[in-house]
C-alpha positions in Angstrom: 107.8 -4.9 139.2 108.6 -8.2 140.5 110.9 -10.5 139.0 113.5 -7.5 138.1 117.1 -8.1 136.9 119.4 -5.8 135.7 123.0 -4.4 135.6 124.0 -2.9 138.1 126.5 -0.9 136.7 124.8 2.2 136.6 122.1 5.0 138.5 118.6 3.4 136.9 117.4 6.8 138.1 119.9 8.7 136.4 119.9 7.3 132.6 115.6 7.9 133.4 116.2 11.7 134.6 118.3 11.9 130.9 115.2 10.6 129.1 112.7 12.6 130.6 114.4 15.6 129.9 114.2 18.8 132.0 109.9 19.2 131.4 110.3 15.5 133.9 111.0 14.9 137.4 112.1 12.6 139.4 111.5 13.0 143.1 115.1 14.0 144.6 114.1 12.1 147.9 113.7 8.5 146.3 116.3 6.2 145.6 115.9 2.6 143.5 117.2 -0.4 146.0 115.7 -3.6 146.5 112.6 -4.3 147.9 112.6 -8.5 149.5 110.8 -11.1 147.2 109.3 -7.8 144.7 112.8 -7.1 143.5 113.7 -4.0 143.4 111.4 -0.9 143.8 111.7 2.9 144.9 111.5 4.1 148.2 111.1 7.8 149.9 115.1 8.8 151.2 113.6 11.3 153.3 110.2 11.8 154.7 107.1 12.7 152.6 104.5 14.5 152.2 101.1 13.9 151.2 100.2 15.7 147.8 104.3 16.3 147.5 104.6 15.0 143.4 106.5 12.8 143.4 107.7 11.9 139.4 106.5 13.8 136.2 106.4 13.0 133.0 106.2 14.5 130.0 103.4 13.2 127.4 105.8 13.3 124.5 107.5 10.6 126.5 105.2 8.4 127.7 104.5 5.1 125.7 101.3 4.9 123.7 100.3 3.8 119.9 100.3 7.0 118.0 103.0 8.5 120.0 106.2 5.9 119.3 109.3 7.3 117.9 109.6 4.3 115.1 112.3 6.7 113.5 114.9 6.1 116.4 114.9 1.9 115.5 116.4 2.4 111.5 116.2 -0.8 111.5 113.0 -2.7 111.6 111.0 -1.5 108.3 108.4 -4.7 109.7 104.8 -2.8 108.6 103.0 -2.2 111.9 99.1 -2.2 109.9 97.1 -3.5 111.1 98.2 -4.0 115.0 96.6 -3.1 118.5 97.4 -0.9 120.4 99.3 -3.1 123.0 101.0 -5.4 120.2 102.2 -2.3 118.8 104.0 -1.1 121.8 105.5 -4.4 122.3 106.7 -4.9 118.8 108.5 -1.7 119.9 109.8 -2.6 122.6 111.8 -5.1 121.1 112.5 -3.4 117.4 114.1 -1.1 120.2 115.8 -2.7 121.9 117.2 -4.8 118.8 118.3 -2.2 116.2 117.8 1.0 118.4 121.2 1.3 120.3 122.2 5.3 119.6 118.4 6.3 120.3 118.2 8.4 123.5 114.9 6.5 124.3 117.6 3.2 124.5 118.2 4.9 128.0 114.9 3.7 129.2 115.6 0.1 127.7 118.4 -0.2 129.7 116.4 1.0 132.5 114.0 -2.7 132.5 114.7 -6.1 133.7 117.1 -8.3 131.2 115.5 -11.4 131.8 112.0 -12.0 131.1 109.3 -11.6 134.6 107.5 -14.2 135.3 104.1 -13.3 133.6 102.2 -16.0 132.2 103.6 -14.7 128.6 106.9 -16.7 129.6 106.1 -19.7 130.8 105.7 -23.4 129.4 102.5 -24.4 127.3 102.1 -26.6 130.1 102.5 -24.2 132.7 99.9 -22.8 131.1 97.6 -25.4 130.4 97.4 -25.7 135.1 94.9 -22.7 135.2 92.6 -25.1 133.3 89.4 -24.8 135.0 90.4 -21.4 135.9 88.8 -18.0 135.3 92.8 -17.6 134.2 93.3 -19.8 131.4 91.7 -17.8 128.6 93.5 -14.6 129.1 96.6 -16.8 129.6 95.8 -18.2 126.2 95.1 -15.7 125.0 98.4 -13.9 125.6 100.0 -16.4 124.4 98.0 -15.9 121.4 99.3 -13.1 120.8 102.6 -13.5 120.6 103.0 -16.2 118.7 100.9 -14.4 116.0 103.9 -11.5 116.2 106.5 -14.2 115.4 105.0 -15.6 112.6 104.2 -12.0 111.2 108.1 -10.3 112.3 110.1 -13.3 111.6 112.0 -12.0 109.7 113.1 -8.8 111.5 112.8 -10.2 115.5 112.9 -13.1 117.3 110.5 -14.8 119.0 113.0 -14.9 122.3 112.9 -10.9 121.7 109.7 -10.0 120.7 108.8 -12.9 124.0 111.2 -10.4 126.7 109.4 -7.4 124.9 105.8 -8.6 125.5 106.8 -9.9 129.3 108.0 -6.7 129.8 105.0 -4.7 128.3 102.1 -6.9 130.0 103.7 -6.5 134.0 104.0 -3.1 133.4 101.1 -1.9 131.5 99.3 0.6 133.7 96.0 1.3 134.0 95.8 5.3 134.4 93.0 6.6 136.1 93.3 10.2 136.0 92.4 12.1 139.6 88.3 12.6 139.9 89.2 16.8 139.6 91.2 16.9 136.3 90.0 18.9 133.4 90.9 16.4 131.1 87.7 14.7 129.6 89.5 11.1 129.1 89.6 9.8 132.6 92.0 6.3 131.8 94.4 5.0 129.7 96.5 1.7 129.1 100.5 3.2 128.7 104.4 2.5 129.7 105.1 5.5 132.1 109.0 5.4 132.3 110.2 5.6 136.1 106.2 5.2 137.2 106.6 1.8 135.4 109.9 1.4 139.0 106.6 1.0 141.3 105.9 -2.1 142.2 102.2 -3.2 143.4 99.6 -3.0 146.8 96.3 -2.6 146.5 96.0 -0.3 149.2 97.9 2.8 148.1 96.1 5.8 147.9 99.0 7.4 145.2 97.4 9.2 142.0 98.0 11.0 138.8 96.9 14.3 137.8 97.3 16.5 134.6 99.6 19.0 134.7 99.7 21.2 131.1 101.7 19.0 128.8 102.7 16.0 131.7 101.5 13.2 133.3 102.4 14.0 137.4 102.8 11.4 140.1 101.4 12.4 143.2 101.5 11.1 146.9 98.1 9.8 148.3 99.7 10.1 152.3 102.8 11.0 153.7 105.7 8.8 154.1 108.4 8.4 156.3 112.1 7.2 155.7 112.8 3.8 154.4 108.9 3.7 153.3 108.6 2.5 149.9 106.1 3.9 147.0 103.6 1.5 146.0 100.8 1.5 143.7 97.7 -0.2 142.3 98.3 -0.5 139.1 94.6 1.6 138.7 93.2 0.1 141.0 90.5 -2.3 140.9 92.7 -5.5 139.5 91.6 -9.3 140.7 94.1 -12.4 141.3 93.3 -13.0 138.0 94.2 -9.9 136.3 96.8 -10.1 138.4 98.1 -13.8 137.6 98.1 -13.5 133.9 98.9 -10.3 133.1 102.0 -9.4 136.6 102.5 -13.0 137.4 101.4 -12.8 141.1 99.1 -12.3 143.4 97.3 -9.8 146.1 99.1 -10.2 148.7 96.1 -10.4 150.8 93.0 -12.5 149.9 90.3 -10.2 150.5 91.4 -7.9 148.4 89.9 -10.5 145.2 86.4 -11.2 143.9 86.4 -13.6 140.8 84.5 -11.6 138.2 81.1 -13.6 136.1 79.9 -12.0 132.9 77.5 -10.5 130.6 74.9 -9.7 132.7 71.6 -12.1 131.6 69.3 -10.2 129.3 65.8 -12.5 130.5 64.6 -13.1 126.4 61.4 -11.3 126.4 59.5 -7.2 124.7 61.6 -5.7 127.3 65.2 -7.4 126.4 66.2 -3.9 124.2 64.7 -1.2 127.0 67.0 -3.6 129.7 70.7 -3.7 128.2 70.3 0.4 126.6 68.9 0.4 130.8 72.6 -1.4 131.7 75.0 0.9 129.2 73.7 3.7 130.9 76.6 2.6 133.6 79.8 2.6 134.4 81.4 0.0 133.1 82.4 -1.5 135.4 79.2 -2.1 137.6 78.7 -4.3 134.1 79.7 -7.5 135.9 79.2 -9.6 139.0 82.2 -9.8 141.6 82.0 -12.7 144.0 83.8 -11.6 147.0 85.6 -13.6 150.0 82.4 -15.0 152.5 79.3 -14.8 149.6 79.4 -11.2 149.4 77.9 -10.2 145.5 78.2 -7.2 143.9 76.7 -6.0 141.0 73.3 -8.3 141.8 71.1 -5.1 141.3 72.4 -5.5 137.9 71.2 -9.2 137.8 68.0 -8.5 138.8 67.8 -5.6 137.3 68.0 -8.2 133.4 65.7 -11.0 134.9 62.7 -9.1 136.4 60.2 -10.9 134.5 57.7 -8.2 133.1 54.6 -8.5 135.4 57.7 -7.0 138.0 58.9 -4.3 135.5 58.6 -0.5 136.4 59.7 2.7 136.5 59.6 2.2 140.7 61.6 -1.1 140.6 64.4 0.0 138.0 64.8 3.6 139.8 64.9 1.5 143.2 67.0 -1.7 141.5 69.3 1.8 140.2 69.7 3.3 143.7 70.3 0.2 145.6 67.4 0.5 147.7 65.6 -1.8 149.0 63.0 -3.5 147.5 59.3 -4.7 148.9 59.4 -8.6 149.1 55.7 -8.3 146.9 57.3 -6.4 144.3 59.8 -8.2 142.9 59.1 -12.2 144.1 59.3 -13.8 140.8 62.6 -12.5 139.9 64.5 -12.0 142.5 63.4 -15.8 142.8 65.2 -16.3 139.0 68.2 -14.3 140.1 69.0 -16.0 143.0 68.2 -19.5 141.2 71.1 -18.0 138.6 73.1 -16.6 140.6 73.5 -19.6 142.4 74.1 -22.4 139.0 76.5 -19.4 138.1 79.0 -19.8 140.8 78.3 -23.7 140.6 78.8 -24.3 137.0 82.0 -22.8 137.8 83.6 -24.7 140.9 82.6 -28.0 139.6 84.5 -27.0 136.6 87.3 -26.3 138.6 86.8 -29.6 140.5 86.7 -30.9 137.5 90.4 -30.1 136.7 91.8 -30.0 139.2 93.8 -34.2 139.3 93.8 -33.5 135.2 97.1 -30.4 135.8 98.8 -32.3 138.7 102.4 -32.3 137.4 101.8 -29.3 134.7 104.5 -27.8 136.8 106.7 -27.2 139.5 108.8 -24.9 141.2 107.5 -21.5 141.9 104.7 -21.7 139.1 103.8 -24.7 141.3 103.2 -22.5 144.7 101.5 -19.9 142.5 98.7 -21.8 140.7 98.2 -23.6 143.7 97.3 -20.5 145.5 95.8 -19.1 143.0 93.0 -22.5 142.1 93.2 -23.0 146.1 91.8 -18.6 146.5 89.7 -19.0 143.1 88.0 -22.1 145.1 87.2 -20.9 148.4 85.4 -18.0 146.8 82.9 -20.1 144.2 82.7 -22.0 147.5 81.7 -18.8 149.4 78.6 -18.1 146.8 77.3 -21.9 146.8 77.8 -22.9 150.4 78.4 -20.2 153.0 74.1 -18.8 152.6 72.8 -21.4 151.4 70.9 -21.9 154.9 70.4 -18.2 154.9 69.4 -18.0 150.4 67.2 -21.6 151.1 65.0 -19.0 154.8 64.8 -16.2 152.1 63.5 -18.3 148.4 61.3 -20.3 151.4 59.5 -17.0 152.0 59.8 -15.5 148.6 57.8 -18.6 147.5 55.4 -18.3 149.7 54.7 -13.6 149.3 54.0 -15.5 145.7 52.0 -17.8 146.4 49.6 -14.6 147.3 50.0 -13.8 143.8 47.9 -14.0 141.3 48.7 -15.6 138.2 51.3 -14.0 136.4 49.3 -13.0 133.2 46.6 -11.4 135.2 48.9 -9.9 137.1 50.3 -7.7 134.2 46.3 -7.0 132.8 46.1 -6.1 136.3 49.3 -3.6 136.1 49.5 -0.3 134.2 50.7 -0.6 131.1 55.1 -1.0 130.7 56.5 0.6 127.9 57.8 -1.8 125.4 60.7 -1.6 122.8 
């Protein structure tokens, strides 16, 4: 993980092997060493083969709500009622560090950095304010508000600095565990802290994966590794610069890996609104947002078209073609396509204007590495909005004109609706 700072008087892997016990496993050919700007990480001391088990963490050693050993922090008496999953783990880390000196889990605390990582939780308020106009501003403020609530609630047991340390550590290490498709478990993913696994640094292209094995979670090499290669993880995959910056405090190395999200998907306010909503909710949850990628590429455009389909163009054939991402004849989808293109253009233009409006007001709010990081993020976000608005503008106008010519050939919407087969509505 980034910003790794810790004691050098003990071997971290020895501590973690003791914590995981006989049911856990850390490959003997793994070494914990410095990894440049990312702090420390795990490296292969000898060649490792694809599909070889690298780490095994017993489920009882995973920090997630419902499995936290609160008896290991006997001095903490604060109520945990009503805490969300993330909040309970944060409070547990802080309480364990302060009250759990003789706990077996203190091995895990000793493996963590002593200083809080460079996530937005540990930033100064003016540094968070420098994110105004970007998609990262809202989640960064939400994390700080969460910390403030915990500070006020547990003022009698924990200081705000202790909670800030725990919150920064949690949000820079919490992993979305996506299980391998071949696993028999009904759980597809979950959010947790995994001892030993959370030593891994980030790479969006990592092919390593998790699999359930009895009562343990195993981490498996997705490709062959040579001696000296660093073992990297994609942190659950699918994360853009906004998520990485707000929670981990860094950006993708390759700008092409990121995207900007637009959501929720709009629904035309007509008699088919509920029907469309049911269709959309039947799709995978990760597809229910528009993702704007570099070059003006838009993921999820077919679902945008479905949400804005006009009544006279809604049919089973249209819906099936949209969900299958199949080409549609222009005459079948003229008015809906025009509305979808207009909505997308306006949404991107609004995002770009909001970003530019705050550019001058955030100058001077931060300095150093944080200023460089925020500057790069704002520049990347601006390019994504501009790609959506400007790069395909000529193509979009040509397509609009073609659609308008097709639209002029069609009867008025009312006549088309009367001459069409009835479409079921709610």
